BALUMZA-86786 format. One record per residue (C-alpha): z, y, x; residue in one letter. Coordinates in Angstrom, 3 decimals, m for minus. Each point is the difference from the previous one (the first is absolute). Example, Ala and Ser with C-alpha at 12.3 -4.5 7.8 and 13.67 -1.06 7.14 Angstrom:
<gugus>
GUGU         Z         Y         X  r
GUGU     7.800    m4.500    12.300  A
GUGU    m0.660     3.440     1.370  S
</gugus>
This chain:
<gugus>
GUGU         Z         Y         X  r
GUGU     0.770   m29.050     3.056  M
GUGU     2.014     3.226     0.382  I
GUGU    m0.340    m0.191     3.792  H
GUGU    m3.748    m0.351    m0.332  T
GUGU    m0.282     3.021    m2.302  I
GUGU     2.153     2.272     2.187  I
GUGU    m1.848    m1.184     3.125  K
GUGU    m3.189     1.589    m1.339  S
GUGU    m0.507     3.371     1.678  K
GUGU    m1.619     1.662    m3.076  P
GUGU     2.853    m1.199    m2.205  T
GUGU     2.646     1.237     2.470  R
GUGU    m1.777     3.341     0.261  L
GUGU    m0.136     0.355    m3.776  F
GUGU     3.737    m0.708    m0.240  I
GUGU     0.825     2.587     2.709  V
GUGU    m2.324     2.649    m1.449  L
GUGU     1.154    m0.710    m3.560  G
GUGU     3.672     0.055     0.969  G
GUGU    m0.400     3.354     1.790  F
GUGU    m2.032     1.395    m2.931  F
GUGU     2.599    m0.975    m2.612  I
GUGU     3.015     0.952     2.135  A
GUGU    m1.425     3.518     0.572  N
GUGU    m0.893     0.463    m3.694  A
GUGU     3.502    m1.055    m1.130  L
GUGU     1.837     2.008     2.654  I
GUGU    m2.156     3.089    m0.752  A
GUGU     1.065    m0.198    m3.672  E
GUGU     3.677    m0.200     0.965  L
GUGU    m0.264     2.778     2.595  M
GUGU    m1.876     2.201    m2.454  G
GUGU     3.175     1.222    m1.720  V
GUGU     0.673     2.301     3.007  K
GUGU    m1.869     3.286     0.363  L
GUGU    m0.372     1.400     3.484  F
GUGU    m1.404     3.124     1.648  S
GUGU    m2.832    m0.918     2.338  L
GUGU     0.123     3.412     1.692  E
GUGU     3.800    m0.196     0.360  G
GUGU    m0.228    m3.483     1.523  T
GUGU    m2.596     1.237     2.503  L
GUGU     2.123     3.127     0.714  G
GUGU    m2.598     2.507    m1.202  I
GUGU    m0.025     2.723    m2.673  Q
GUGU    m1.100    m1.003    m3.507  P
GUGU    m3.741     0.600    m0.420  L
GUGU     0.391     1.446    m3.505  Q
GUGU    m3.532    m0.694    m1.222  L
GUGU    m1.125     1.676    m3.220  H
GUGU    m1.613    m2.588    m2.250  I
GUGU    m0.787     0.617    m3.725  F
GUGU     2.198     3.047    m0.003  G
GUGU     3.041    m1.904     1.343  N
GUGU     1.527    m0.019     3.456  E
GUGU    m0.086    m3.398     1.688  F
GUGU     1.789    m1.208     3.097  S
GUGU    m0.143    m3.644     1.167  F
GUGU     3.030    m1.284    m1.893  N
GUGU    m1.023    m3.630    m0.438  L
GUGU     1.481    m3.296    m1.100  T
GUGU     1.081    m2.213     2.883  A
GUGU    m2.349    m2.682    m1.370  G
GUGU    m3.035     1.875     1.346  V
GUGU     1.012    m1.147     3.465  L
GUGU    m0.898    m3.582    m0.805  L
GUGU    m2.821     0.241    m2.605  W
GUGU    m2.648     0.732     2.668  P
GUGU     0.883    m3.365     1.617  F
GUGU    m0.397    m1.712    m3.364  V
GUGU    m3.512     1.339    m0.390  F
GUGU    m0.877    m0.924     3.606  V
GUGU     1.141    m3.551    m0.762  M
GUGU    m2.083     0.095    m3.167  T
GUGU    m3.176     0.691     2.038  D
GUGU     0.837    m2.619     2.631  I
GUGU     0.679    m2.669    m2.679  I
GUGU    m3.143     1.096    m1.849  N
GUGU    m2.076    m0.374     3.169  E
GUGU     1.048    m3.631     0.656  Y
GUGU     1.108    m1.353    m3.392  Y
GUGU    m2.044     1.994    m2.466  G
GUGU     0.834     1.461    m3.427  I
GUGU     1.775    m3.154    m1.181  K
GUGU     2.422     0.153     2.928  G
GUGU     0.852     3.682    m0.635  V
GUGU     0.258    m0.543    m3.770  R
GUGU     2.380    m2.941     0.451  F
GUGU     2.291     1.937     2.316  L
GUGU    m0.136     3.146    m2.133  S
GUGU     1.119    m1.790    m3.180  F
GUGU     2.651    m1.892     1.967  L
GUGU     1.290     3.273     1.430  A
GUGU     0.138     1.635    m3.449  I
GUGU     1.825    m3.034    m1.379  G
GUGU     2.569     0.027     2.816  L
GUGU     0.535     3.812    m0.234  I
GUGU     0.536    m0.310    m3.751  S
GUGU     2.389    m2.897     0.526  Y
GUGU     1.959     2.053     2.632  A
GUGU     0.425     2.947    m2.413  F
GUGU     1.102    m2.293    m2.828  L
GUGU     2.675    m1.438     2.326  M
GUGU     1.112     3.552     0.942  F
GUGU     0.360     0.814    m3.695  Q
GUGU     2.157    m3.074    m0.472  G
GUGU     2.099     0.869     3.053  A
GUGU     0.510     3.601    m1.262  I
GUGU     1.662    m1.242    m3.166  H
GUGU     2.505    m2.214     1.816  L
GUGU     3.592     1.326    m0.217  S
GUGU     0.919     1.287     3.463  P
GUGU     3.088    m1.218     1.841  A
GUGU     2.681     2.693    m0.147  G
GUGU     0.623     0.244     3.767  F
GUGU    m3.762     0.161     0.766  W
GUGU    m0.622     3.171    m2.061  V
GUGU     1.873     2.194     2.515  G
GUGU    m0.830    m2.148     3.018  N
GUGU    m2.379     2.547     1.490  Y
GUGU     1.953     3.192    m0.787  S
GUGU     0.473     0.712     3.742  K
GUGU    m3.811     0.044     0.334  Q
GUGU    m0.283     2.628    m2.721  G
GUGU    m0.666    m2.437    m2.871  V
GUGU     2.891     0.364    m2.464  P
GUGU    m1.464    m2.478    m2.574  D
GUGU    m1.982    m2.847     1.543  A
GUGU    m1.004    m1.324    m3.444  D
GUGU    m1.560     3.294    m1.091  K
GUGU    m1.842     0.191     3.305  A
GUGU    m1.280    m3.571    m0.420  Y
GUGU    m1.234     0.843    m3.520  R
GUGU    m1.716     3.179     1.206  A
GUGU    m1.839    m1.733     2.856  I
GUGU    m1.053    m3.197    m1.716  F
GUGU    m0.321     1.261    m3.613  G
GUGU    m3.277     1.733     0.405  Q
GUGU    m1.812     1.328    m3.038  S
GUGU    m1.956    m2.691    m1.830  Q
GUGU    m3.064     2.213    m0.038  W
GUGU     0.111     0.457     3.790  I
GUGU    m0.095    m3.784     0.313  I
GUGU    m2.772    m0.368    m2.568  V
GUGU    m2.008     2.796     1.606  G
GUGU     0.387    m1.445     3.438  S
GUGU    m1.062    m3.542    m0.976  L
GUGU    m2.994     1.195    m2.097  V
GUGU    m1.146     2.312     2.849  A
GUGU     0.411    m2.845     2.505  F
GUGU    m2.111    m2.398    m2.076  L
GUGU    m2.766     2.580    m0.634  I
GUGU     0.049     1.030     3.624  G
GUGU    m0.368    m3.598     1.147  Q
GUGU    m2.890    m0.739    m2.356  I
GUGU    m1.836     3.137     1.112  L
GUGU     0.675    m0.695     3.638  D
GUGU    m1.495    m3.517    m0.001  V
GUGU    m3.048     1.049    m2.078  I
GUGU    m0.869     3.019     2.152  I
GUGU     0.659    m2.010     3.213  F
GUGU    m2.526    m2.639    m0.987  H
GUGU    m2.567     2.562    m1.241  K
GUGU     0.114     1.797     3.387  I
GUGU    m0.133    m3.289     1.949  K
GUGU    m3.061    m1.163    m1.919  K
GUGU    m1.802     3.167     1.062  I
GUGU     1.235     0.211     3.661  T
GUGU     0.480    m3.733     0.831  G
GUGU     2.439    m0.834     2.795  E
GUGU    m0.359     3.441     1.576  K
GUGU     2.181     3.028    m0.700  N
GUGU     3.344    m1.692    m0.706  I
GUGU     1.573     3.454    m0.145  W
GUGU    m2.332     1.085    m2.797  L
GUGU     0.755    m2.853    m2.409  R
GUGU     3.727    m0.130     0.786  S
GUGU     0.763     3.754     0.139  T
GUGU    m2.545     0.844    m2.680  G
GUGU     1.392    m2.463    m2.530  S
GUGU     3.546     1.139     0.764  T
GUGU    m0.557     3.721    m0.399  V
GUGU    m1.788    m0.488    m3.329  I
GUGU     2.504    m2.477    m1.411  S
GUGU     2.944     2.080     1.198  Q
GUGU    m1.481     3.048    m1.765  F
GUGU     0.180    m1.797    m3.354  V
GUGU     3.394    m1.574     0.821  D
GUGU     1.557     3.383     0.803  S
GUGU    m0.909     1.449    m3.382  F
GUGU     0.721    m3.076    m2.147  V
GUGU     3.578    m0.582     1.159  V
GUGU     1.131     3.621    m0.428  L
GUGU    m1.738     0.602    m3.328  F
GUGU     1.563    m3.141    m1.506  I
GUGU     3.467     0.519     1.566  A
GUGU     0.485     3.750    m0.583  F
GUGU    m2.605     1.236    m2.500  Y
GUGU    m0.729    m2.782    m2.519  I
GUGU     3.167    m2.097     0.144  G
GUGU     2.613     2.717    m0.700  P
GUGU    m2.127     1.219    m2.958  R
GUGU     0.205    m3.490    m1.529  I
GUGU     3.657    m0.715     0.807  S
GUGU     2.372     2.912    m0.426  S
GUGU     2.697    m1.651     2.127  N
GUGU    m2.168    m0.022     3.135  Q
GUGU     0.653     3.627     1.033  G
GUGU    m2.007     3.179    m0.417  Q
GUGU    m3.795    m0.465     0.208  P
GUGU    m1.802     1.890     2.768  W
GUGU    m2.634     2.586    m0.860  G
GUGU    m3.646    m0.834     0.712  F
GUGU    m0.280     2.491     2.852  G
GUGU     3.107    m1.324     1.752  L
GUGU    m1.269    m3.608    m0.279  V
GUGU    m3.361     1.035     1.442  M
GUGU     1.696     1.867     2.849  T
GUGU     2.081    m3.013     0.997  I
GUGU    m2.970    m2.337    m0.444  C
GUGU    m2.270     2.028     2.298  V
GUGU     2.761     0.472     2.562  G
GUGU     0.824    m3.720     0.080  N
GUGU    m3.654    m0.868     0.324  Y
GUGU    m0.464     2.369     2.984  I
GUGU     2.713    m2.004     1.779  Y
GUGU    m1.539    m3.382    m0.954  K
GUGU    m3.446     1.148     1.056  F
GUGU     1.215     1.090     3.417  L
GUGU     1.952    m3.257     0.430  M
GUGU    m3.106    m2.033    m0.855  A
GUGU    m1.925     1.770     2.732  L
GUGU     2.810    m0.362     2.551  L
GUGU     0.301    m3.766    m0.681  M
GUGU    m3.681    m0.699     0.707  T
GUGU     0.758    m1.162     3.583  P
GUGU     2.566    m2.437    m1.404  L
GUGU    m2.695    m1.635    m2.143  I
GUGU    m2.102    m0.681     3.080  Y
GUGU     3.010    m1.307     1.893  L
GUGU     0.912    m2.448    m2.782  V
GUGU    m3.628    m1.149    m0.349  H
GUGU    m0.173    m0.652     3.770  H
GUGU     3.262    m2.002    m0.028  R
GUGU    m1.129    m2.088    m3.004  I
GUGU    m3.403    m0.754     1.602  E
GUGU     1.745    m1.203     3.135  R
GUGU     2.444    m2.118    m1.994  Y
GUGU    m2.541    m1.666    m2.274  L
GUGU    m2.922    m0.148     2.416  G
GUGU    m3.298     1.748    m0.626  K
GUGU    m1.641    m2.922    m1.818  D
GUGU     2.840    m0.587    m2.443  V
GUGU     0.450     3.726    m0.598  A
GUGU    m3.723     0.484    m0.653  A
GUGU    m0.060    m2.926    m2.491  E
GUGU     3.036     1.389    m1.832  M
GUGU    m1.618     3.440    m0.286  K
GUGU    m3.234    m1.502    m1.319  R
GUGU     1.949    m2.006    m2.567  A
GUGU     1.948     3.122    m1.056  A
GUGU    m3.194     1.951    m0.608  M
GUGU    m1.548    m2.788    m2.131  K
GUGU     2.675     0.546    m2.648  E
</gugus>
């Protein structure tokens, strides 16, 4: 029975796409604790954009490197497996991300072995336990904001994708994929930061100082500029993945799957 299920090409494709989707979403959440300078990484001077009266350079969370891939996978899965397929994987990803952070919280409260605390002192880490707590003990509101933004972004992405496809048909893959991504990422960029740094800290006093409205808007707009540019740059990848899937499934099977996905 198991052999028969796995032998099915559409099933194997769903497992591969779903695994890549969930892995990227989970890794992006874990990577997100690090902030990096995009200009510094590229070896150029900070752009120092002036947005809402604040100066902005591209200091981003490392998670933004993977989120574009998550939204590309969303559109690919949406194309062949429909809204139900995306919804299933989105809730599964949220459940697994929540589970991972719960496990991290449990691990943080374990008593460290005495010799391990100073084990990395030669690498410039005098207290390994404090470093572990700092890296994995992210603010609860950052986690909440990220998961809420992810869910809203996914819902918007699949709805807009299908709306565009109903109008354009099978043509203009770039329009439904890139269009749905840039709109959903616009909302995602604002939701996560407003919950994590504007609303959350005002509700819980132990979550750090809340950001001002202008600062949040500055960071939101700056982050969205990056995501918008990435969505455009990844358009060729969407066509490449579509081409590979069509070859793997065969045109007839692929066409039937896309018709079934649209009927939802």
